[in-house]
Every structure is written in structure tokens, then in C-alpha cells.
C-alpha positions as CSV (number, residue, x, y, z in Angstrom):
1,M,0.0,0.0,0.0
2,P,1.5,3.3,-1.0
3,N,2.7,5.6,1.8
4,R,0.2,8.2,0.5
5,A,-2.7,6.1,1.9
6,Y,-1.5,6.4,5.5
7,L,-0.7,10.1,5.0
8,M,-4.3,10.6,3.9
9,V,-5.5,9.0,7.1
10,A,-3.3,11.4,9.1
11,E,-4.5,14.4,7.1
12,E,-8.1,13.4,7.5
13,T,-7.7,13.0,11.3
14,L,-6.0,16.3,11.6
15,S,-8.8,18.0,9.7
16,L,-11.4,16.4,12.0
17,L,-9.5,17.5,15.1
18,N,-9.2,21.0,13.9
19,E,-12.9,21.3,12.9
20,N,-14.1,19.9,16.2
21,D,-11.8,21.4,18.7
22,E,-13.9,21.0,21.9
23,W,-11.5,18.1,22.8
24,R,-8.7,20.5,23.5
25,E,-10.1,22.1,26.6
26,R,-11.5,18.8,27.7
27,Y,-8.2,17.0,27.5
28,T,-6.4,19.9,29.2
29,S,-8.8,19.5,32.1
30,Y,-8.3,15.7,32.1
31,A,-4.5,16.1,32.4
32,K,-4.6,18.6,35.2
33,E,-7.1,16.6,37.3
34,I,-5.3,13.3,36.8
35,L,-1.8,14.7,37.6
36,A,-3.1,16.2,40.8
37,N,-4.5,12.7,41.8
38,I,-1.4,10.6,40.9
39,P,0.2,10.6,44.4
40,H,-3.1,9.5,45.9
41,I,-3.8,6.8,43.2
42,K,-0.3,5.4,43.8
43,S,-0.9,5.3,47.6
44,V,-4.3,3.6,47.3
45,R,-3.0,1.2,44.7
46,S,-0.2,0.1,47.1
47,S,-2.8,-0.7,49.8
48,F,-4.0,-4.0,48.2
49,H,-2.5,-6.9,46.3
50,E,-3.2,-7.7,42.7
51,W,-4.2,-11.3,42.4
52,S,-3.3,-12.8,39.0
53,P,-5.1,-13.6,36.7
54,L,-7.3,-10.6,37.9
55,Y,-5.7,-7.3,36.9
56,V,-6.4,-3.8,38.0
57,Y,-7.5,-1.1,35.5
58,M,-8.6,2.5,35.9
59,N,-10.5,4.5,33.3
60,I,-10.2,8.3,32.8
61,S,-13.3,9.1,34.8
62,S,-12.1,7.2,37.8
63,A,-8.6,8.8,37.5
64,K,-10.1,12.3,37.5
65,S,-12.3,11.7,40.5
66,A,-9.8,9.8,42.6
67,K,-10.3,11.7,45.9
68,A,-11.8,10.2,49.1
69,T,-13.1,7.3,47.0
70,V,-11.0,5.6,44.3
71,N,-12.7,3.2,41.8
72,F,-10.7,0.4,40.1
73,E,-11.9,-2.2,37.6
74,L,-10.9,-5.8,38.0
75,R,-10.5,-7.6,34.7
76,Y,-10.2,-11.3,33.9
77,A,-9.0,-12.2,30.4
78,G,-9.3,-8.4,29.6
79,Q,-13.0,-8.3,30.6
80,T,-14.2,-6.3,33.6
81,V,-15.7,-8.7,36.2
82,A,-15.9,-6.4,39.3
83,D,-15.3,-3.0,40.7
84,L,-12.9,-2.5,43.6
85,I,-14.0,0.6,45.5
86,V,-11.6,2.1,48.0
87,N,-12.9,4.7,50.4
88,E,-11.0,6.4,53.2
89,K,-13.7,5.6,55.8
90,T,-15.2,2.4,54.6
91,G,-12.1,0.7,53.3
92,H,-11.9,-1.7,50.4
93,K,-15.1,-3.1,48.9
94,L,-15.7,-5.5,46.0
95,D,-18.8,-5.2,43.9
96,T,-19.9,-7.4,40.9
97,K,-23.5,-6.1,40.4
98,K,-22.9,-4.3,37.1
99,Y,-21.2,-7.3,35.6
100,A,-23.3,-10.2,37.0
101,D,-25.0,-11.2,33.7
102,K,-21.8,-11.2,31.7
103,N,-19.9,-13.0,34.4
104,K,-22.6,-15.7,34.4
105,R,-22.7,-15.9,30.6
106,D,-19.0,-15.8,29.9
107,F,-17.3,-17.4,32.9
108,G,-20.0,-19.3,34.7
109,Y,-19.7,-17.1,37.8
110,G,-23.2,-16.5,39.2
111,V,-22.5,-14.9,42.6
112,I,-23.6,-11.3,43.0
113,L,-21.4,-9.4,45.4
114,S,-22.7,-6.1,46.7
115,G,-19.9,-4.1,48.3
116,V,-18.3,-6.9,50.3
117,V,-15.1,-6.3,52.2
118,W,-12.0,-7.1,50.1
119,K,-10.6,-9.4,52.7
120,S,-13.9,-11.1,53.4
121,E,-14.5,-14.8,52.7
122,D,-16.9,-13.9,49.9
123,A,-14.1,-11.8,48.2
124,K,-11.6,-14.6,48.7
125,E,-14.0,-17.0,47.0
126,F,-14.4,-14.6,44.1
127,R,-10.6,-14.4,43.6
128,R,-10.2,-18.1,44.1
129,Y,-12.8,-18.8,41.4
130,F,-10.9,-16.8,38.8
131,K,-7.5,-18.1,39.9
132,D,-8.4,-21.8,40.0
133,E,-10.9,-21.8,37.1
134,R,-8.5,-20.6,34.4
135,D,-10.8,-22.0,31.8
136,A,-14.0,-20.8,33.6
137,G,-17.0,-20.9,31.3
138,K,-15.2,-22.4,28.3
139,D,-17.9,-25.0,27.8
140,L,-20.9,-22.7,28.3
141,P,-22.9,-22.7,25.0
142,D,-23.7,-19.0,25.2
143,K,-20.2,-17.8,25.9
144,K,-19.1,-14.9,23.7
145,P,-15.5,-14.2,24.6
146,N,-13.7,-11.1,23.4
147,E,-10.5,-12.4,22.0
148,E,-8.9,-9.0,21.5
149,H,-9.5,-8.1,25.1
150,R,-7.9,-11.4,26.2
151,L,-4.9,-10.9,24.0
152,Q,-4.6,-7.3,25.1
153,S,-4.4,-8.5,28.7
154,L,-1.7,-11.0,27.8
155,L,0.4,-8.3,26.1
156,F,0.0,-5.9,29.0
157,T,1.2,-8.7,31.3
158,E,4.2,-9.5,29.1
159,F,5.2,-5.9,28.6
160,S,4.8,-5.2,32.4
161,K,7.2,-7.9,33.6
162,K,10.3,-6.9,35.6
163,R,11.8,-10.4,35.8
164,N,12.3,-13.0,33.1
165,K,11.4,-10.5,30.5
166,V,12.0,-11.8,27.0
167,I,10.4,-8.9,25.1
168,R,12.6,-6.2,26.4
169,H,12.7,-2.4,26.1
170,I,9.0,-1.9,26.2
171,K,6.7,-0.8,29.0
172,P,2.9,0.0,29.0
173,V,1.8,3.5,29.9
174,T,0.1,3.3,33.3
175,I,-1.6,5.9,35.6
176,G,0.0,5.6,39.1
177,G,1.0,2.0,38.2
178,V,-2.5,1.1,37.1
179,R,-3.4,-0.2,33.6
180,F,-5.0,2.7,31.8
181,P,-7.1,2.5,28.6
182,M,-6.3,5.8,26.8
183,P,-9.4,7.3,25.2
184,T,-9.5,9.4,22.1
185,P,-12.3,11.6,20.5
186,I,-11.6,9.8,17.2
187,S,-13.5,6.7,16.0
188,A,-11.3,4.6,13.6
189,S,-12.8,1.1,14.2
190,N,-13.9,1.2,10.5
191,H,-10.5,1.6,8.8
192,K,-12.3,3.1,5.7
193,I,-13.8,6.0,7.6
194,V,-12.3,8.1,10.4
195,K,-14.9,10.0,12.4
196,Y,-15.0,12.6,15.1
197,A,-17.0,11.0,18.0
198,N,-16.6,13.5,20.9
199,Y,-16.9,11.6,24.2
200,N,-17.6,8.3,22.4
201,G,-14.4,7.9,20.4
202,G,-12.2,4.8,20.2
203,G,-9.6,3.8,22.8
204,I,-6.0,3.1,22.1
205,D,-5.5,-0.7,22.4
206,I,-2.1,-0.5,24.0
207,L,0.0,2.6,24.7
208,T,3.6,1.9,25.4
209,R,7.1,3.4,25.7
210,T,9.7,1.5,23.6
211,G,13.5,1.9,23.6
212,T,15.9,2.9,26.3
213,G,17.2,6.1,27.7
214,G,17.0,9.1,25.5
215,K,15.9,6.9,22.6
216,T,12.6,5.9,24.2
217,H,9.6,6.6,22.0
218,L,5.8,6.6,22.6
219,C,4.2,3.7,20.6
220,I,0.5,3.5,19.8
221,M,-0.4,-0.1,19.2
222,E,-3.5,-1.3,17.3
223,L,-4.3,-4.9,18.2
224,K,-6.2,-7.4,16.0
225,D,-6.9,-11.0,17.1
226,E,-6.6,-12.3,13.5
227,N,-4.2,-11.7,10.6
228,E,-6.0,-12.7,7.4
229,R,-7.1,-11.5,4.0
230,R,-10.3,-9.9,5.1
231,E,-8.6,-7.9,7.9
232,P,-4.9,-7.5,6.9
233,P,-2.2,-5.5,8.7
234,E,-2.7,-2.5,6.4
235,D,-6.2,-2.0,7.8
236,A,-5.0,-2.2,11.4
237,M,-2.2,0.3,10.5
238,K,-4.7,2.8,9.3
239,Q,-6.4,2.8,12.7
240,A,-3.1,3.0,14.5
241,V,-2.1,6.1,12.4
242,A,-5.4,7.8,13.1
243,Y,-4.9,7.4,16.9
244,T,-1.2,8.3,16.7
245,T,-2.2,11.5,14.8
246,F,-4.5,12.4,17.7
247,V,-1.7,11.7,20.2
248,R,0.6,14.0,18.2
249,E,-2.0,16.8,18.2
250,L,-2.6,16.2,22.0
251,L,1.1,16.6,22.7
252,R,1.2,19.8,20.5
253,S,-1.8,21.3,22.4
254,K,-1.4,23.5,25.5
255,A,-1.8,20.4,27.6
256,G,1.1,18.6,25.8
257,S,3.6,18.9,28.6
258,D,1.2,17.5,31.1
259,W,0.3,14.5,28.9
260,W,4.0,13.9,28.2
261,R,4.4,13.5,32.0
262,L,1.4,11.3,32.3
263,F,2.8,9.1,29.5
264,G,5.8,8.5,31.8
265,F,8.5,10.8,30.3
266,R,10.7,12.7,32.7
267,R,12.6,14.8,30.1
268,D,11.0,17.9,28.5
269,L,8.6,17.5,25.6
270,P,10.9,17.5,22.5
271,R,10.7,20.2,19.8
272,S,10.6,17.4,17.2
273,L,8.5,14.3,18.1
274,Q,9.1,10.8,16.8
275,L,6.0,8.7,17.5
276,Y,5.5,5.1,16.6
277,S,2.4,3.5,15.1
278,A,2.4,-0.3,15.3
279,C,0.0,-3.0,14.1
280,V,-0.1,-5.9,16.6
281,M,-1.4,-9.2,15.2
282,R,-1.0,-12.9,15.3
283,S,1.8,-14.0,13.1
284,N,0.6,-15.4,9.7
285,P,3.5,-15.7,7.3
286,R,1.0,-15.5,4.4
287,Y,-0.2,-12.0,5.4
288,N,2.5,-10.6,7.6
289,R,3.3,-7.1,6.2
290,P,6.7,-5.6,7.0
291,F,6.7,-2.0,8.2
292,G,9.4,0.0,9.7
293,D,10.5,1.8,6.6
294,I,7.5,4.2,6.3
295,R,7.6,7.6,7.9
296,L,4.9,10.3,7.8
297,E,5.9,13.9,8.3
298,I,3.6,16.4,10.1
299,D,5.3,19.7,10.4
300,E,8.5,19.0,12.4
301,D,7.2,15.7,13.8
302,T,7.4,12.2,12.5
303,I,5.1,9.1,12.7
304,E,7.1,6.0,12.1
305,L,5.2,2.8,11.1
306,H,6.1,-0.6,12.7
307,H,4.8,-4.2,13.0
308,F,4.6,-6.7,15.9
309,Y,3.5,-10.2,14.8
310,F,3.3,-12.5,17.8
311,E,2.6,-16.1,18.7
312,E,0.8,-17.5,21.8
313,E,1.9,-20.5,23.8
314,N,0.4,-21.6,27.2
315,D,-1.2,-18.1,27.8
316,R,2.1,-16.4,27.0
317,I,2.9,-14.0,24.2
318,K,6.0,-14.9,22.3
319,I,7.6,-13.2,19.3
320,K,10.6,-13.9,17.0
321,Q,13.0,-11.1,16.5
322,D,12.4,-11.0,12.8
323,N,8.7,-10.6,13.3
324,T,8.9,-7.0,14.6
325,S,10.5,-3.8,13.4
326,L,10.5,-2.5,17.0
327,K,14.0,-2.8,18.6
328,L,12.9,-4.8,21.6
329,F,15.7,-7.4,22.0
330,E,19.0,-5.6,21.9
């Protein structure tokens, strides 16, 4: 696919963001509110243990409102199965009411917990169920698993490792150490049409920092659970470019320095940005498309295109060095 096709996606996204500029003030407010709450989020997060395979997430609304009460999501296989609500006065409470139907349908878990104490026997049974029943619900006839969410969780886990890390030089962007789904005002789920969607835009699948030292780059990853003719890497890359273009505009807005800090960088926001867009897909030698040699110029900034074609083995993400253009193994 000619480079021009990706540049057109970037140009279309820029046009939409300039025509609908309400997002600028909104994201400026987001950044200031979240930055002010980071110390408290870190403190609260350190007050409880994360029990694998349940992982803690925080959305932007919860990060903004993290005051006396802090709300976390607990996800299993990438799907939210409970809320963990931490209050200065009432302590740590577990609640599954909002997710009861899906928990029953997808994982066979039919217990409804309504604000039970995190260290109670009911909460322990909840954690034990998802720890011991790794294949919970797999034989249920109505189960409708979200494969991309499951793979996203596996990738987050692999990228977050501090020991025995095979895929090196990559870390997910978190908020106070909590997994954070980065929202955008852009909808690019249909690779043929980029739309401005205000509060209902798409989320970045995985936002990471790749590289080491002063050569660390922000990488916007678009994940697909399949790699086949009807949904090839080129389509995923178009979505990644749209979201990366938004991130570039965000970093060039008046809130840019704040978001740069939220994304985990300690150095000053550079005058010339080099951002990475990556399609992340299962490896399929028939359809794997090499990227890494395509660069899109927006003023003084560059969007560099990359690929990451992985394999899965025993609930672990694996990748051969020649299946990614990201420098993750040196």
C-alpha cells in the first residue's frame, strides 16, 4: 500500500480534530485533574494486592475523581468482572452487580457481590474462582469471549514484567502504576472512515514506551486477534495512524507537557517528536506485512510505522525477533 494512503489518514484525522476542537479544553482538564491525583492513586493502589489472573485497571473518569473514593476495575481475560472501591472511611469493597449477567454468561460465575469487604471470605472465594478456574466458562454454550481483550491483557502482562522479560525495552503506559485505557475523540474502528466522535471515540488498544534512555519513543499499538485476508495488517495500521495523529495533536496542544508527563517521560517534551504506530497481530506468514521503513511527516514531527507479529503459547505472548520492526531485543 503506498505511503500516501497512510498520510491521507493522518491528514483526515488532523482535519477532523481542527474542525471539532472541543476536545482541546476537555483533555487539558483531564490532564490537570489526573496529575493532581497521581500521588493518591499510587498510595491507594499500594494498599492492596493484585491477584493474578485478575488485573487492576482505571478509566479516565475514575482517575479524574480519585479523591476520598477511588474506583478500580478488576478484569479477567481483559473483561471487567468487578469493581474494587476504596474509600478512606469504609475501606476496600468488592462489587460485581454491574457485571453479573456477563460474568454468568462468559465465565459461569453466578454470585452477585454487593460491596463486600475485600478481605472477606466472599471476596476470597471470588478471587479463588478466577484463579483456579482458568478455563472458567469455556464450555458454556452462550459464551461470547472477546478475543482481542484477552490478548490485550496477555500483552499488557508480558510488557509489564520486571523479571524473566523476554520482550525487552517496552513498558505499557500506566496511571499511578495502574493499567489505563487511553481514550480518544476519534473513531477509527472502521478503517475506511475516520470519524470525530466527541466523548464516544475509540480507545488506544495498548499505549507503550519503547526503547531505552533518550531513545525511548511513545508507541501507539492497534491490536487485532486475527491476521487474514479480510482484515490485513494494512487496515490495522490505518487505525493506528489515526490514533497516533490524535496523540501527536494532543502533545502539541497547550496540555502537551502535562500529557507527556502522564505518559511517563521525565525529560522535556521535545521540539521534534518521533512517534511510533504499530499494528499488533498474530503471526501469519502468508499475510505478515513488513513495516518500519515508512515515515509520515507532520510539520516537524514524524510518525514511524512498525509491526509486531506475535505467537501464543500456554497463555504467554512470544515473538521472534524478525517478526517485529521495533527494537525490543538488543
